[in-house]
VMD Tcl script that builds the backbone (N, CA, C; Angstrom):
set m [mol new atoms 549]
animate dup $m
set s [atomselect $m all]
$s set {name element resname resid chain x y z} {
  {N N MET 1 A 61.638 185.760 151.775}
  {CA C MET 1 A 62.944 185.190 152.010}
  {C C MET 1 A 63.348 185.335 153.486}
  {N N LEU 2 A 63.110 186.498 154.040}
  {CA C LEU 2 A 63.510 186.742 155.427}
  {C C LEU 2 A 62.794 185.814 156.414}
  {N N PRO 3 A 61.475 185.582 156.273}
  {CA C PRO 3 A 60.831 184.655 157.212}
  {C C PRO 3 A 61.415 183.233 157.148}
  {N N LYS 4 A 61.835 182.802 155.974}
  {CA C LYS 4 A 62.375 181.440 155.831}
  {C C LYS 4 A 63.797 181.321 156.361}
  {N N TYR 5 A 64.651 182.308 156.063}
  {CA C TYR 5 A 66.077 182.179 156.383}
  {C C TYR 5 A 66.543 183.003 157.577}
  {N N SER 6 A 65.808 184.012 157.955}
  {CA C SER 6 A 66.130 184.845 159.116}
  {C C SER 6 A 67.576 185.330 159.077}
  {N N SER 7 A 68.371 184.978 160.069}
  {CA C SER 7 A 69.757 185.463 160.143}
  {C C SER 7 A 70.693 184.739 159.174}
  {N N ASN 8 A 70.201 183.733 158.456}
  {CA C ASN 8 A 71.010 183.018 157.465}
  {C C ASN 8 A 70.908 183.642 156.076}
  {N N LEU 9 A 70.291 184.808 156.003}
  {CA C LEU 9 A 70.100 185.502 154.729}
  {C C LEU 9 A 70.797 186.851 154.790}
  {N N ARG 10 A 71.538 187.167 153.738}
  {CA C ARG 10 A 72.203 188.465 153.660}
  {C C ARG 10 A 72.002 189.041 152.267}
  {N N LEU 11 A 71.480 190.258 152.200}
  {CA C LEU 11 A 71.322 190.944 150.921}
  {C C LEU 11 A 72.667 191.536 150.532}
  {N N CYS 12 A 73.220 191.091 149.422}
  {CA C CYS 12 A 74.542 191.552 148.980}
  {C C CYS 12 A 74.442 192.666 147.949}
  {N N TYR 13 A 73.376 192.663 147.149}
  {CA C TYR 13 A 73.232 193.636 146.068}
  {C C TYR 13 A 71.765 193.713 145.689}
  {N N GLN 14 A 71.326 194.902 145.308}
  {CA C GLN 14 A 69.982 195.021 144.754}
  {C C GLN 14 A 69.952 196.129 143.724}
  {N N ASP 15 A 69.086 195.953 142.765}
  {CA C ASP 15 A 68.831 196.938 141.727}
  {C C ASP 15 A 67.318 197.047 141.623}
  {N N THR 16 A 66.828 197.743 140.652}
  {CA C THR 16 A 65.392 197.975 140.511}
  {C C THR 16 A 64.580 196.687 140.558}
  {N N ASP 17 A 65.010 195.679 139.823}
  {CA C ASP 17 A 64.225 194.442 139.733}
  {C C ASP 17 A 65.046 193.190 140.040}
  {N N SER 18 A 66.123 193.339 140.779}
  {CA C SER 18 A 66.932 192.159 141.071}
  {C C SER 18 A 67.558 192.232 142.462}
  {N N PHE 19 A 67.812 191.037 143.006}
  {CA C PHE 19 A 68.460 190.890 144.304}
  {C C PHE 19 A 69.545 189.830 144.173}
  {N N ILE 20 A 70.632 190.017 144.888}
  {CA C ILE 20 A 71.621 188.955 145.038}
  {C C ILE 20 A 71.738 188.703 146.534}
  {N N TYR 21 A 71.389 187.466 146.925}
  {CA C TYR 21 A 71.421 187.069 148.327}
  {C C TYR 21 A 72.572 186.107 148.583}
  {N N GLU 22 A 73.111 186.169 149.785}
  {CA C GLU 22 A 73.956 185.104 150.301}
  {C C GLU 22 A 73.061 184.338 151.272}
  {N N ILE 23 A 72.901 183.043 151.013}
  {CA C ILE 23 A 72.010 182.219 151.832}
  {C C ILE 23 A 72.812 181.083 152.442}
  {N N LYS 24 A 72.730 180.941 153.757}
  {CA C LYS 24 A 73.383 179.832 154.446}
  {C C LYS 24 A 72.329 178.761 154.685}
  {N N THR 25 A 72.476 177.649 153.977}
  {CA C THR 25 A 71.529 176.545 154.078}
  {C C THR 25 A 72.231 175.261 153.650}
  {N N ASP 26 A 71.657 174.123 154.004}
  {CA C ASP 26 A 72.254 172.839 153.624}
  {C C ASP 26 A 72.157 172.601 152.124}
  {N N ASP 27 A 71.007 172.908 151.524}
  {CA C ASP 27 A 70.813 172.681 150.087}
  {C C ASP 27 A 69.845 173.725 149.543}
  {N N VAL 28 A 70.372 174.751 148.921}
  {CA C VAL 28 A 69.534 175.843 148.417}
  {C C VAL 28 A 68.570 175.355 147.338}
  {N N TYR 29 A 68.965 174.334 146.569}
  {CA C TYR 29 A 68.088 173.837 145.507}
  {C C TYR 29 A 66.895 173.071 146.076}
  {N N GLU 30 A 67.094 172.363 147.176}
  {CA C GLU 30 A 65.962 171.717 147.856}
  {C C GLU 30 A 65.015 172.781 148.406}
  {N N ASP 31 A 65.586 173.851 148.936}
  {CA C ASP 31 A 64.766 174.959 149.437}
  {C C ASP 31 A 63.956 175.580 148.303}
  {N N MET 32 A 64.611 175.774 147.159}
  {CA C MET 32 A 63.911 176.357 146.011}
  {C C MET 32 A 62.801 175.426 145.530}
  {N N MET 33 A 63.064 174.128 145.568}
  {CA C MET 33 A 62.050 173.148 145.163}
  {C C MET 33 A 60.833 173.235 146.079}
  {N N SER 34 A 61.059 173.437 147.371}
  {CA C SER 34 A 59.935 173.528 148.305}
  {C C SER 34 A 59.148 174.832 148.134}
  {N N MET 35 A 59.748 175.811 147.471}
  {CA C MET 35 A 59.069 177.097 147.219}
  {C C MET 35 A 58.856 177.315 145.719}
  {N N ARG 36 A 58.747 176.237 144.939}
  {CA C ARG 36 A 58.726 176.333 143.474}
  {C C ARG 36 A 57.599 177.186 142.914}
  {N N GLU 37 A 56.536 177.382 143.681}
  {CA C GLU 37 A 55.434 178.223 143.190}
  {C C GLU 37 A 55.852 179.690 143.072}
  {N N HIS 38 A 56.973 180.051 143.689}
  {CA C HIS 38 A 57.464 181.435 143.651}
  {C C HIS 38 A 58.575 181.651 142.625}
  {N N PHE 39 A 58.958 180.592 141.879}
  {CA C PHE 39 A 60.103 180.665 140.973}
  {C C PHE 39 A 59.731 180.353 139.532}
  {N N ASP 40 A 60.476 180.965 138.617}
  {CA C ASP 40 A 60.419 180.644 137.191}
  {C C ASP 40 A 61.688 179.854 136.871}
  {N N PHE 41 A 61.544 178.539 136.696}
  {CA C PHE 41 A 62.676 177.664 136.388}
  {C C PHE 41 A 62.721 177.298 134.910}
  {N N SER 42 A 62.033 178.036 134.069}
  {CA C SER 42 A 61.894 177.659 132.663}
  {C C SER 42 A 63.205 177.688 131.880}
  {N N ASP 43 A 64.194 178.444 132.310}
  {CA C ASP 43 A 65.466 178.509 131.588}
  {C C ASP 43 A 66.514 177.537 132.125}
  {N N TYR 44 A 66.167 176.766 133.143}
  {CA C TYR 44 A 67.083 175.742 133.633}
  {C C TYR 44 A 67.254 174.682 132.542}
  {N N PRO 45 A 68.382 173.990 132.522}
  {CA C PRO 45 A 68.536 172.894 131.555}
  {C C PRO 45 A 67.424 171.862 131.748}
  {N N LYS 46 A 66.973 171.280 130.652}
  {CA C LYS 46 A 65.846 170.342 130.709}
  {C C LYS 46 A 66.142 169.113 131.572}
  {N N ASP 47 A 67.415 168.750 131.713}
  {CA C ASP 47 A 67.759 167.583 132.532}
  {C C ASP 47 A 67.907 167.922 134.019}
  {N N ASN 48 A 67.738 169.185 134.389}
  {CA C ASN 48 A 67.811 169.605 135.789}
  {C C ASN 48 A 66.480 169.307 136.467}
  {N N LYS 49 A 66.525 168.771 137.688}
  {CA C LYS 49 A 65.286 168.399 138.388}
  {C C LYS 49 A 64.390 169.599 138.678}
  {N N LEU 50 A 64.943 170.810 138.685}
  {CA C LEU 50 A 64.136 172.009 138.935}
  {C C LEU 50 A 63.465 172.553 137.672}
  {N N HIS 51 A 63.900 172.092 136.507}
  {CA C HIS 51 A 63.317 172.616 135.260}
  {C C HIS 51 A 61.797 172.437 135.267}
  {N N ASN 52 A 61.108 173.547 135.003}
  {CA C ASN 52 A 59.646 173.548 135.006}
  {C C ASN 52 A 59.191 174.794 134.256}
  {N N ILE 53 A 58.192 174.661 133.409}
  {CA C ILE 53 A 57.725 175.813 132.625}
  {C C ILE 53 A 56.417 176.407 133.151}
  {N N ASP 54 A 55.938 175.938 134.295}
  {CA C ASP 54 A 54.659 176.420 134.832}
  {C C ASP 54 A 54.644 177.930 135.052}
  {N N ASN 55 A 55.736 178.499 135.515}
  {CA C ASN 55 A 55.788 179.938 135.806}
  {C C ASN 55 A 56.585 180.727 134.770}
  {N N LYS 56 A 56.713 180.181 133.562}
  {CA C LYS 56 A 57.509 180.841 132.527}
  {C C LYS 56 A 56.964 182.237 132.232}
  {N N LYS 57 A 57.827 183.243 132.385}
  {CA C LYS 57 A 57.520 184.655 132.093}
  {C C LYS 57 A 56.391 185.226 132.952}
  {N N VAL 58 A 56.085 184.594 134.087}
  {CA C VAL 58 A 55.039 185.098 134.978}
  {C C VAL 58 A 55.619 186.252 135.796}
  {N N ILE 59 A 54.963 187.392 135.740}
  {CA C ILE 59 A 55.417 188.582 136.453}
  {C C ILE 59 A 55.357 188.340 137.958}
  {N N GLY 60 A 56.398 188.768 138.661}
  {CA C GLY 60 A 56.441 188.660 140.114}
  {C C GLY 60 A 57.101 187.404 140.638}
  {N N LYS 61 A 57.519 186.508 139.751}
  {CA C LYS 61 A 58.195 185.282 140.190}
  {C C LYS 61 A 59.702 185.511 140.224}
  {N N PHE 62 A 60.370 184.885 141.185}
  {CA C PHE 62 A 61.827 184.936 141.252}
  {C C PHE 62 A 62.405 184.137 140.093}
  {N N LYS 63 A 63.552 184.580 139.593}
  {CA C LYS 63 A 64.219 183.859 138.520}
  {C C LYS 63 A 65.701 183.770 138.849}
  {N N ASP 64 A 66.241 182.575 138.758}
  {CA C ASP 64 A 67.669 182.355 138.959}
  {C C ASP 64 A 68.354 182.658 137.634}
  {N N GLU 65 A 68.989 183.820 137.536}
  {CA C GLU 65 A 69.609 184.241 136.280}
  {C C GLU 65 A 70.801 183.371 135.895}
  {N N LEU 66 A 71.346 182.621 136.845}
  {CA C LEU 66 A 72.477 181.743 136.540}
  {C C LEU 66 A 72.023 180.321 136.217}
  {N N ASN 67 A 70.730 180.075 136.265}
  {CA C ASN 67 A 70.140 178.792 135.877}
  {C C ASN 67 A 70.811 177.582 136.528}
  {N N GLY 68 A 70.958 177.651 137.839}
  {CA C GLY 68 A 71.483 176.516 138.586}
  {C C GLY 68 A 72.965 176.564 138.868}
  {N N LYS 69 A 73.688 177.451 138.223}
  {CA C LYS 69 A 75.117 177.600 138.530}
  {C C LYS 69 A 75.241 178.403 139.820}
  {N N LEU 70 A 76.361 178.263 140.496}
  {CA C LEU 70 A 76.564 178.964 141.762}
  {C C LEU 70 A 77.506 180.147 141.597}
  {N N MET 71 A 77.097 181.277 142.139}
  {CA C MET 71 A 77.970 182.440 142.206}
  {C C MET 71 A 78.882 182.215 143.409}
  {N N VAL 72 A 80.187 182.305 143.193}
  {CA C VAL 72 A 81.116 182.020 144.282}
  {C C VAL 72 A 81.790 183.270 144.836}
  {N N GLU 73 A 81.775 184.369 144.074}
  {CA C GLU 73 A 82.389 185.605 144.551}
  {C C GLU 73 A 81.725 186.780 143.844}
  {N N LEU 74 A 81.488 187.859 144.602}
  {CA C LEU 74 A 80.799 189.037 144.075}
  {C C LEU 74 A 81.491 190.303 144.548}
  {N N VAL 75 A 81.630 191.257 143.628}
  {CA C VAL 75 A 82.054 192.615 143.970}
  {C C VAL 75 A 81.024 193.541 143.341}
  {N N ALA 76 A 80.352 194.349 144.163}
  {CA C ALA 76 A 79.324 195.264 143.660}
  {C C ALA 76 A 79.528 196.631 144.294}
  {N N PHE 77 A 79.641 197.645 143.460}
  {CA C PHE 77 A 79.849 199.006 143.954}
  {C C PHE 77 A 78.554 199.793 144.049}
  {N N ARG 78 A 77.746 199.698 143.013}
  {CA C ARG 78 A 76.493 200.451 142.941}
  {C C ARG 78 A 75.632 199.773 141.878}
  {N N PRO 79 A 74.378 200.191 141.718}
  {CA C PRO 79 A 73.537 199.559 140.694}
  {C C PRO 79 A 74.192 199.585 139.315}
  {N N LYS 80 A 74.130 198.456 138.646}
  {CA C LYS 80 A 74.661 198.266 137.303}
  {C C LYS 80 A 76.178 198.404 137.221}
  {N N GLN 81 A 76.849 198.211 138.347}
  {CA C GLN 81 A 78.316 198.196 138.369}
  {C C GLN 81 A 78.768 197.093 139.319}
  {N N TYR 82 A 78.954 195.892 138.757}
  {CA C TYR 82 A 79.320 194.741 139.566}
  {C C TYR 82 A 80.029 193.700 138.707}
  {N N ALA 83 A 80.664 192.755 139.377}
  {CA C ALA 83 A 81.296 191.616 138.713}
  {C C ALA 83 A 81.176 190.421 139.641}
  {N N PHE 84 A 81.042 189.230 139.045}
  {CA C PHE 84 A 81.005 188.026 139.871}
  {C C PHE 84 A 81.643 186.856 139.153}
  {N N LYS 85 A 82.086 185.882 139.964}
  {CA C LYS 85 A 82.645 184.636 139.458}
  {C C LYS 85 A 81.623 183.534 139.682}
  {N N ILE 86 A 81.604 182.587 138.746}
  {CA C ILE 86 A 80.682 181.454 138.806}
  {C C ILE 86 A 81.501 180.189 139.040}
  {N N ASN 87 A 80.869 179.174 139.637}
  {CA C ASN 87 A 81.585 177.950 139.997}
  {C C ASN 87 A 82.151 177.187 138.802}
  {N N ASP 88 A 81.763 177.508 137.586}
  {CA C ASP 88 A 82.341 176.848 136.408}
  {C C ASP 88 A 83.605 177.560 135.916}
  {N N GLY 89 A 84.045 178.600 136.649}
  {CA C GLY 89 A 85.263 179.324 136.286}
  {C C GLY 89 A 85.033 180.585 135.471}
  {N N SER 90 A 83.819 180.784 134.993}
  {CA C SER 90 A 83.539 181.979 134.196}
  {C C SER 90 A 83.256 183.168 135.108}
  {N N GLU 91 A 83.245 184.348 134.509}
  {CA C GLU 91 A 82.934 185.559 135.263}
  {C C GLU 91 A 82.048 186.458 134.414}
  {N N GLU 92 A 81.261 187.274 135.103}
  {CA C GLU 92 A 80.400 188.232 134.416}
  {C C GLU 92 A 80.648 189.604 135.016}
  {N N LYS 93 A 80.689 190.617 134.125}
  {CA C LYS 93 A 80.964 191.984 134.567}
  {C C LYS 93 A 79.941 192.915 133.943}
  {N N LYS 94 A 79.466 193.873 134.728}
  {CA C LYS 94 A 78.573 194.924 134.244}
  {C C LYS 94 A 79.132 196.254 134.712}
  {N N ASN 95 A 78.999 197.262 133.862}
  {CA C ASN 95 A 79.493 198.583 134.220}
  {C C ASN 95 A 78.788 199.621 133.354}
  {N N LYS 96 A 77.689 200.148 133.856}
  {CA C LYS 96 A 76.896 201.121 133.109}
  {C C LYS 96 A 77.736 202.361 132.790}
  {N N GLY 97 A 77.627 202.826 131.551}
  {CA C GLY 97 A 78.344 204.024 131.134}
  {C C GLY 97 A 79.700 203.745 130.522}
  {N N VAL 98 A 80.101 202.475 130.535}
  {CA C VAL 98 A 81.371 202.082 129.930}
  {C C VAL 98 A 81.046 201.190 128.734}
  {N N LYS 99 A 81.726 201.416 127.622}
  {CA C LYS 99 A 81.466 200.637 126.410}
  {C C LYS 99 A 81.604 199.145 126.713}
  {N N LYS 100 A 80.693 198.349 126.157}
  {CA C LYS 100 A 80.678 196.911 126.434}
  {C C LYS 100 A 81.973 196.224 126.027}
  {N N ASN 101 A 82.571 196.657 124.910}
  {CA C ASN 101 A 83.822 196.018 124.491}
  {C C ASN 101 A 84.962 196.320 125.466}
  {N N VAL 102 A 84.940 197.482 126.117}
  {CA C VAL 102 A 85.952 197.819 127.123}
  {C C VAL 102 A 85.772 196.921 128.345}
  {N N VAL 103 A 84.530 196.761 128.796}
  {CA C VAL 103 A 84.249 195.904 129.954}
  {C C VAL 103 A 84.652 194.463 129.642}
  {N N LYS 104 A 84.300 193.988 128.469}
  {CA C LYS 104 A 84.561 192.598 128.102}
  {C C LYS 104 A 86.044 192.305 127.887}
  {N N LYS 105 A 86.741 193.189 127.165}
  {CA C LYS 105 A 88.111 192.892 126.749}
  {C C LYS 105 A 89.199 193.481 127.641}
  {N N GLU 106 A 88.902 194.562 128.337}
  {CA C GLU 106 A 89.959 195.260 129.065}
  {C C GLU 106 A 89.801 195.238 130.583}
  {N N MET 107 A 88.701 194.697 131.073}
  {CA C MET 107 A 88.478 194.673 132.516}
  {C C MET 107 A 88.316 193.231 132.989}
  {N N THR 108 A 88.805 192.966 134.190}
  {CA C THR 108 A 88.694 191.624 134.758}
  {C C THR 108 A 88.005 191.699 136.117}
  {N N PHE 109 A 87.589 190.554 136.592}
  {CA C PHE 109 A 87.023 190.480 137.937}
  {C C PHE 109 A 88.031 191.010 138.950}
  {N N ASN 110 A 89.294 190.694 138.740}
  {CA C ASN 110 A 90.336 191.133 139.672}
  {C C ASN 110 A 90.487 192.651 139.701}
  {N N ASP 111 A 90.162 193.342 138.607}
  {CA C ASP 111 A 90.163 194.812 138.614}
  {C C ASP 111 A 89.126 195.329 139.609}
  {N N TYR 112 A 87.934 194.740 139.588}
  {CA C TYR 112 A 86.874 195.126 140.519}
  {C C TYR 112 A 87.315 194.848 141.958}
  {N N LYS 113 A 87.880 193.664 142.162}
  {CA C LYS 113 A 88.296 193.258 143.505}
  {C C LYS 113 A 89.416 194.164 144.028}
  {N N HIS 114 A 90.386 194.465 143.182}
  {CA C HIS 114 A 91.498 195.342 143.575}
  {C C HIS 114 A 90.976 196.724 143.947}
  {N N CYS 115 A 90.047 197.242 143.169}
  {CA C CYS 115 A 89.455 198.554 143.447}
  {C C CYS 115 A 88.733 198.542 144.794}
  {N N LEU 116 A 88.008 197.473 145.080}
  {CA C LEU 116 A 87.282 197.361 146.343}
  {C C LEU 116 A 88.232 197.288 147.533}
  {N N GLU 117 A 89.201 196.404 147.445}
  {CA C GLU 117 A 90.085 196.158 148.581}
  {C C GLU 117 A 91.065 197.298 148.838}
  {N N ASN 118 A 91.475 197.994 147.787}
  {CA C ASN 118 A 92.504 199.027 147.924}
  {C C ASN 118 A 91.983 200.446 147.745}
  {N N ARG 119 A 90.664 200.567 147.533}
  {CA C ARG 119 A 90.037 201.887 147.361}
  {C C ARG 119 A 90.752 202.710 146.293}
  {N N THR 120 A 90.970 202.069 145.147}
  {CA C THR 120 A 91.635 202.738 144.034}
  {C C THR 120 A 90.618 203.200 143.005}
  {N N ILE 121 A 91.080 203.995 142.080}
  {CA C ILE 121 A 90.258 204.432 140.953}
  {C C ILE 121 A 90.867 203.820 139.700}
  {N N GLU 122 A 90.049 203.115 138.923}
  {CA C GLU 122 A 90.510 202.486 137.687}
  {C C GLU 122 A 90.031 203.303 136.496}
  {N N ARG 123 A 90.919 203.511 135.524}
  {CA C ARG 123 A 90.589 204.245 134.297}
  {C C ARG 123 A 90.848 203.349 133.087}
  {N N ARG 124 A 90.067 203.564 132.043}
  {CA C ARG 124 A 90.278 202.897 130.765}
  {C C ARG 124 A 90.001 203.907 129.653}
  {N N THR 125 A 90.615 203.664 128.497}
  {CA C THR 125 A 90.394 204.511 127.330}
  {C C THR 125 A 89.327 203.866 126.464}
  {N N GLN 126 A 88.364 204.656 126.038}
  {CA C GLN 126 A 87.330 204.159 125.135}
  {C C GLN 126 A 87.108 205.173 124.025}
  {N N MET 127 A 86.724 204.661 122.864}
  {CA C MET 127 A 86.466 205.508 121.700}
  {C C MET 127 A 84.967 205.762 121.587}
  {N N LEU 128 A 84.604 207.011 121.337}
  {CA C LEU 128 A 83.209 207.408 121.190}
  {C C LEU 128 A 83.020 208.134 119.869}
  {N N ILE 129 A 81.828 208.047 119.324}
  {CA C ILE 129 A 81.457 208.835 118.152}
  {C C ILE 129 A 80.486 209.895 118.627}
  {N N ASN 130 A 80.741 211.140 118.262}
  {CA C ASN 130 A 79.921 212.257 118.709}
  {C C ASN 130 A 79.622 213.165 117.525}
  {N N SER 131 A 78.682 214.072 117.709}
  {CA C SER 131 A 78.398 215.049 116.652}
  {C C SER 131 A 78.040 216.386 117.278}
  {N N THR 132 A 78.473 217.439 116.610}
  {CA C THR 132 A 78.136 218.798 116.993}
  {C C THR 132 A 77.781 219.553 115.722}
  {N N ARG 133 A 76.600 220.114 115.705}
  {CA C ARG 133 A 76.131 220.865 114.534}
  {C C ARG 133 A 76.283 220.060 113.244}
  {N N HIS 134 A 75.864 218.827 113.281}
  {CA C HIS 134 A 75.858 217.908 112.141}
  {C C HIS 134 A 77.247 217.488 111.680}
  {N N ASN 135 A 78.268 217.775 112.458}
  {CA C ASN 135 A 79.621 217.303 112.161}
  {C C ASN 135 A 79.918 216.105 113.057}
  {N N ILE 136 A 80.236 214.975 112.424}
  {CA C ILE 136 A 80.505 213.745 113.166}
  {C C ILE 136 A 82.012 213.598 113.346}
  {N N TYR 137 A 82.401 213.203 114.570}
  {CA C TYR 137 A 83.817 213.014 114.865}
  {C C TYR 137 A 83.963 211.962 115.958}
  {N N SER 138 A 85.170 211.437 116.093}
  {CA C SER 138 A 85.422 210.444 117.141}
  {C C SER 138 A 86.221 211.083 118.270}
  {N N ILE 139 A 86.008 210.552 119.458}
  {CA C ILE 139 A 86.658 211.061 120.663}
  {C C ILE 139 A 87.344 209.893 121.365}
  {N N LYS 140 A 88.549 210.130 121.818}
  {CA C LYS 140 A 89.250 209.162 122.658}
  {C C LYS 140 A 89.067 209.633 124.093}
  {N N GLN 141 A 88.325 208.862 124.881}
  {CA C GLN 141 A 87.963 209.278 126.230}
  {C C GLN 141 A 88.702 208.433 127.272}
  {N N ASN 142 A 89.354 209.084 128.214}
  {CA C ASN 142 A 89.994 208.412 129.346}
  {C C ASN 142 A 88.997 208.485 130.502}
  {N N LYS 143 A 88.288 207.393 130.741}
  {CA C LYS 143 A 87.141 207.401 131.652}
  {C C LYS 143 A 87.435 206.648 132.946}
  {N N VAL 144 A 86.921 207.182 134.050}
  {CA C VAL 144 A 86.949 206.444 135.316}
  {C C VAL 144 A 85.912 205.332 135.185}
  {N N VAL 145 A 86.371 204.078 135.251}
  {CA C VAL 145 A 85.465 202.944 135.071}
  {C C VAL 145 A 85.126 202.251 136.386}
  {N N LEU 146 A 85.999 202.371 137.378}
  {CA C LEU 146 A 85.739 201.809 138.701}
  {C C LEU 146 A 86.185 202.808 139.747}
  {N N ASN 147 A 85.325 202.993 140.740}
  {CA C ASN 147 A 85.606 203.961 141.781}
  {C C ASN 147 A 84.907 203.485 143.049}
  {N N ASN 148 A 85.668 203.148 144.058}
  {CA C ASN 148 A 85.101 202.666 145.312}
  {C C ASN 148 A 84.836 203.809 146.289}
  {N N LEU 149 A 85.026 205.022 145.860}
  {CA C LEU 149 A 84.789 206.174 146.720}
  {C C LEU 149 A 83.402 206.718 146.441}
  {N N THR 150 A 82.669 207.070 147.472}
  {CA C THR 150 A 81.322 207.596 147.302}
  {C C THR 150 A 81.387 209.013 146.773}
  {N N ASP 151 A 80.656 209.279 145.703}
  {CA C ASP 151 A 80.563 210.620 145.131}
  {C C ASP 151 A 79.353 211.287 145.764}
  {N N LYS 152 A 79.574 212.141 146.744}
  {CA C LYS 152 A 78.479 212.702 147.530}
  {C C LYS 152 A 77.539 213.580 146.714}
  {N N ASP 153 A 78.010 214.105 145.583}
  {CA C ASP 153 A 77.140 214.947 144.767}
  {C C ASP 153 A 76.143 214.131 143.954}
  {N N LYS 154 A 76.481 212.875 143.654}
  {CA C LYS 154 A 75.642 212.072 142.771}
  {C C LYS 154 A 74.892 210.953 143.474}
  {N N GLU 155 A 75.382 210.513 144.636}
  {CA C GLU 155 A 74.770 209.373 145.299}
  {C C GLU 155 A 74.407 209.716 146.730}
  {N N ALA 156 A 73.555 208.900 147.294}
  {CA C ALA 156 A 73.175 209.102 148.693}
  {C C ALA 156 A 74.403 208.932 149.575}
  {N N LYS 157 A 74.516 209.755 150.577}
  {CA C LYS 157 A 75.632 209.625 151.511}
  {C C LYS 157 A 75.438 208.348 152.316}
  {N N ARG 158 A 76.539 207.667 152.575}
  {CA C ARG 158 A 76.481 206.415 153.309}
  {C C ARG 158 A 77.588 206.385 154.343}
  {N N TYR 159 A 77.396 205.573 155.359}
  {CA C TYR 159 A 78.419 205.342 156.363}
  {C C TYR 159 A 79.173 204.070 155.997}
  {N N ALA 160 A 80.485 204.102 156.080}
  {CA C ALA 160 A 81.294 202.915 155.806}
  {C C ALA 160 A 81.498 202.150 157.105}
  {N N VAL 161 A 81.042 200.910 157.128}
  {CA C VAL 161 A 81.266 200.038 158.274}
  {C C VAL 161 A 82.715 199.558 158.223}
  {N N ASP 162 A 83.133 199.149 157.054}
  {CA C ASP 162 A 84.515 198.758 156.794}
  {C C ASP 162 A 84.776 199.050 155.321}
  {N N ASN 163 A 85.751 198.402 154.737}
  {CA C ASN 163 A 86.081 198.673 153.338}
  {C C ASN 163 A 85.059 198.086 152.377}
  {N N ILE 164 A 84.143 197.267 152.877}
  {CA C ILE 164 A 83.184 196.591 152.011}
  {C C ILE 164 A 81.748 196.989 152.313}
  {N N GLU 165 A 81.340 196.947 153.556}
  {CA C GLU 165 A 79.946 197.208 153.906}
  {C C GLU 165 A 79.689 198.674 154.207}
  {N N THR 166 A 78.510 199.151 153.770}
  {CA C THR 166 A 78.065 200.504 154.097}
  {C C THR 166 A 76.646 200.441 154.634}
  {N N LEU 167 A 76.250 201.494 155.322}
  {CA C LEU 167 A 74.883 201.618 155.827}
  {C C LEU 167 A 74.336 202.967 155.398}
  {N N ALA 168 A 73.062 203.011 155.068}
  {CA C ALA 168 A 72.417 204.271 154.719}
  {C C ALA 168 A 72.238 205.112 155.976}
  {N N PHE 169 A 72.203 206.437 155.795}
  {CA C PHE 169 A 71.903 207.298 156.933}
  {C C PHE 169 A 70.575 206.869 157.540}
  {N N GLU 170 A 70.432 207.080 158.843}
  {CA C GLU 170 A 69.221 206.732 159.583}
  {C C GLU 170 A 69.076 205.228 159.804}
  {N N HIS 171 A 70.069 204.408 159.407}
  {CA C HIS 171 A 69.988 202.971 159.637}
  {C C HIS 171 A 69.993 202.710 161.144}
  {N N TYR 172 A 69.238 201.707 161.585}
  {CA C TYR 172 A 69.087 201.458 163.018}
  {C C TYR 172 A 70.407 201.065 163.688}
  {N N ARG 173 A 71.372 200.521 162.935}
  {CA C ARG 173 A 72.643 200.112 163.539}
  {C C ARG 173 A 73.581 201.289 163.794}
  {N N ILE 174 A 73.242 202.468 163.277}
  {CA C ILE 174 A 74.099 203.635 163.487}
  {C C ILE 174 A 73.628 204.352 164.743}
  {N N ASN 175 A 74.468 204.327 165.751}
  {CA C ASN 175 A 74.167 205.060 166.985}
  {C C ASN 175 A 75.477 205.478 167.633}
  {N N SER 176 A 75.406 206.092 168.779}
  {CA C SER 176 A 76.613 206.630 169.415}
  {C C SER 176 A 77.584 205.538 169.862}
  {N N HIS 177 A 77.100 204.302 170.051}
  {CA C HIS 177 A 77.972 203.220 170.492}
  {C C HIS 177 A 78.604 202.477 169.318}
  {N N TYR 178 A 78.091 202.698 168.126}
  {CA C TYR 178 A 78.567 201.992 166.941}
  {C C TYR 178 A 79.506 202.921 166.186}
  {N N ARG 179 A 80.791 202.668 166.230}
  {CA C ARG 179 A 81.767 203.575 165.629}
  {C C ARG 179 A 81.901 203.276 164.140}
  {N N ILE 180 A 81.413 204.204 163.347}
  {CA C ILE 180 A 81.481 204.084 161.896}
  {C C ILE 180 A 81.979 205.411 161.360}
  {N N LYS 181 A 82.874 205.354 160.410}
  {CA C LYS 181 A 83.370 206.609 159.844}
  {C C LYS 181 A 82.535 206.999 158.633}
  {N N ASN 182 A 82.382 208.273 158.422}
  {CA C ASN 182 A 81.625 208.796 157.288}
  {C C ASN 182 A 82.506 208.793 156.051}
  {N N VAL 183 A 81.995 208.225 154.945}
  {CA C VAL 183 A 82.749 208.195 153.683}
  {C C VAL 183 A 82.477 209.466 152.919}
}
mol reanalyze $m
mol bondsrecalc $m
mol representation Tube
mol addrep $m
């Protein structure tokens, strides 16, 4: 990706097996068509010009998880904790460690955005079933579901460039002339 797009490519999020890029180009779908040997387009709608089953389930191929829809806004805090809006008006939210029904019914994209922009901590109540010594009981848990503050005990320390971007320690952009505050 970097050789093709150079400074027009920005990595916005990554997890173990996924990347979310911001790409500045005239037509990203034409670009994808020219690199189709690297993509699995098998889940695209059959009437889409990119639909092709040649690389279906082939390991190592890129896959557009939105199947041709455009992501228009993204908020990502850490792996498996992000939300995004799609150009059709829908939104998708992920939040590891929080019950799926809480994420789906009680959290919105705007909650993620508010937490990012205002550095707030969001809490939600969720019900859990637990057992101790073969006794089953339910627990009402008031859980921190969104937190834009770095937890230094659990995550790698990072430098905050601003309220949105961070850099890992030892990053080449961190030097005595580059004023960045430690989060």
